[in-house]
N, C-alpha and C positions, 0 to 999 in steps of 0.2 A: 180308502182312496179310490176315487172316482176312476172305471177304467179308461175315462178318455184322455186322462191325464198320463197314462203309462205308454211310451210308446216304445214299439219292439225295433230297436234301431236298426239290426241286420236286415229285417224284413223291409222295413221303409228304405233304407238304402237300395236294396236289390229293386225294388220298384221303379226309383229313380233311374238306374243305370240303364241305358239303351240295352236291348237284348243283343247287339253285337259286340258289346264292350262287359258282358258279364262273364268275366274271368276271374278265377279265383286271385289271382294276384292284383289284380285291377280293384275288385272287392276289396282286399286287406289293405289296400294301399288306402283307398278311400276312408275305409273304416279308421285308421289312423287319424288321418285328418279331421274326422268326425268326434273324434274322443273328447278334444278341449270342450265342444258345444253341448256334447252328453254331459259332460262334469258342469257345465254352468247352469244347464237346463235341470238336472237333478237337484244341485244346491239349492237354487232358485225356488223350485218346487217344494222343497223342504221347509224352509225358511217361510213361505207362503202359510204352510198348514200347520205352523205353531205361532204363539201370541205369547205376550207376558204374562198368562194366568198360571196361578201356581202350578197345576198339574203339568202344563205343558213346559215350565221351566224345570220342573223336576224330570218329567220325562226326556229332556233335549240334554240336560247334566249327565243323566244316567246313562244315556246311550252312547253318550261321547266319552265319558272318563270312567264309568263302569258298566260296561256293557256284557259282563258275564253275570249278570243279576236282571233279571224279570222285574219291570218296574209295575205295579199296580196303584193306578191313581185312586183306588178305593179305600187303601190299606190304610190304617191308622198310624199314627205319628209311632206309637210303641212298637208297632208290627215292621215299619219300614225300618226301624233300629233295629230289629233281630232279623231282619232280612239284608242289614249293611249296604241299606240304601242310601244314595243323596237326595236330603229333601230339605224342604223349606219351611220356616217356621217364622211367627211375627216377631218384632222387636221385644224386648222388654223396657218399657219406661214407665217412670212413676207417676201415678195419676193423683189428684188431691184428694187425699183421704181424710174423712170425718174421724177424728177421734171421739169414740162414745164414752159416756160416762159408766162407772162399774154398775149402775143400775140400770143401764141400757142396754149393756151388751155384757152376755157372759157365756162361756162354753156349757154346753148342758149335758157335760159329764158328771152326773152328780147322784147322790141316792139321799134318801131321807131316813134318819135315823132318831127318835123320840120327837117327830114332828120338827127337826131341825135338819136343814140343809147342810150336808157334811160330804167331804173330799176325804178319803183315806182318815176319818176318825177327827178332822178338824172343819170348823166353819169355811164354807166355800168362800171364798176371796177371788172373784173374777179377774183374770188377768188379762191385757191387751198385748201379746207380743209383737215388740217391733223388729224389722230387721233390717240388716244395712243392706244396699244395691247389691253388693257383692254377694249377698246371700240369696238375692230374689233373682232365682236361675229359671227353673223349668216351668212351663207354661202350666202344667196339669196342676202344680201345687203351689195354688199362689197365697203367700203369707201377706199378712197385713204389712204393707210399706210406708212407713212416714219419711216424706220426702223433704230433702234439704234447698234451701234457695239455691245452694251449688249445683243442684239436678237438675235446673231449669236453665240456669245461667252459664255455668262452666262445663256441663259434660254434651257432648255431642253424640246424639243415637242415630244408630241406622233405622232404615224404616223395615227392613228384615232381616234374618238370618239363615245362613245357608251352613247344614250341618253335614259332613263328611263323614264316613267312617275311617278311622285310624288305618284300618289295613292299606286304605289308598295313598296314604303318608309313607308307612314302612316299605312299600315294594315300588316306590318313586313316582306313581301316578301323580302324585302332587308334591311338590319341592315347597317347603316351607321356610320362611325368610324370618332370621333369629328374633324374636320379642323380649322388650325389656320386662314386662310383666310379668311377674312369676305366678300370678293366682290362676286358679285351675279353671277359673271360668273364665280367664280371657280370650279374647280372638284371636287367632292365627292368623297369619299374613301369607297368602299363597303367591309365590313367585312366579306361576304357570301364566305367560300372557294371554294364551289361548282360554283359560278359564273366564277372565275378566272380559276380554272382549264377545265370548258367548253371550255372558250375562248383561253387558251393557248393550249389545244388540237389541236383546229381547226384552230386558224390563224395560218400565217406564220412566220416561225421561226425569231427571231429578230424584228418582228414588236412590238411595244408598243400601248398602248392604255390610254385613260381617260375615266372617265365616268361622266356624267351630269346628273341632274335631270329638268324633264321640267312640267311645268303645262300647260295643252292642252287648258285652257281657254283664255291664254294672249300668241297669237302668235306676234312671231317677224316679224316685219313687213321689 
């Protein structure tokens, strides 16, 4: 933070009081009157120093709702999960996927036996595994997902996802609204209006988000 943006309010107030009125009682009274202006200044300055970039959104969320943790913008997603930090990841959306023929695509996990390609003693027959959308979860592990027409017409996808550690839902920092979807990969609904106001203030207009809770003990591979 630049030094010219930091105001020493007590010293400034003392300079502005005429010498004849520089008494403790008078200074304390003026300091009380100055408190709202100080709060507005510090809040406005904080907002001006942050943008809708991911690292700033993560920093603001952790400073507001997870102050006991130290946020490191250079940490990987796996490290943020271990450190129980609030972090942001891109949304998982299906993309157009070309289905390869067996002769065009195969897994390289094979060995040769008598000049014949075999896997576990049998001829290698390459298989292209297809996943449902509910199984297409973690960004680090991207399986091949064959999208259906409904995935483009019936499903509304968020622009990004906010991941919060489960400890913050258990200690009451975040209040979870009931969710009718029993899937373990389903997004949760946060009831804290402060959380949504903060995200809506900093994020780009028109950008939508979903919130997920995660447990740091079980990292998805």
